[in-house]
N, C-alpha and C positions, 0 to 999 in steps of 0.2 A: 319399884325403884324409888329410893328416897332422895338421891342426889346424883349429879353428873359432873365430872371434870372433863372438859372438852375444849378444843380450839374453837375460835369464833368461826362458825360456818353453819350450814343447813341443819346438821344434827343438833347443835346447841339450840338453835331456834325452835326446832320441833319439840324438844323436851321442855324448853321454857314455856311454850304455849300449852303444853300438857300439864303444867303446874309443878314440874320437877325442879327442885332447888339446883341451880346451875352455877358452876364456877368456870368462867371462860378465860382462855389464855389468848392474849393479844401480843403479836410481834410488832410489826410496823403500823398496823391498822389502829385508828383512833377509837378507843373504847367508848368515849363520850358520844361519838357519832353512831356507833354500831351496837351499843348495849341497850337493853330494855330495863330502865330503872325500876327497882322494886321486884324484878323477876330474876335477876342474876347479879353476880359480883364479878369483877374483872381483875385479872392480873395483867398489868401493862409492863412488860419486861424492860422497856427503856427507862421506866421510873427507877429501876434497880441498877441501871448502868450497863445493860446488855443490849446487843443489837440483834442477836440470833436466838431463836427459841432453843436450839441445841446447846447453847452456852449457859443457859439459865440452870442453876444447880437444882438437882432433884430435892435436896434437903430444904431448899427454900420453898419449892412447891408443897412439900409435906407440911411445913410450918404454916403456910397460908391456908392450906386445905383443912388442917385441924382447927384453926381459928374459925374458918368458915362453917364447919360442921357444928361447932359449939353454939352458934347463934341460931 
């Protein structure tokens, strides 16, 4: 497995520690407090003006994911 797109939780942490490139989704949780710098990248939906994960457009996820995979 070369990468993972996952919400912030136990699954994301396990893959991060296994060295898998991880893109984590954050709703109301603070990504600065709960991210592991250098091991993952976070999407904080409130930075885009959304309050609920379900409201965040899939097209935006795709855009961010493609940029993440290019690096």
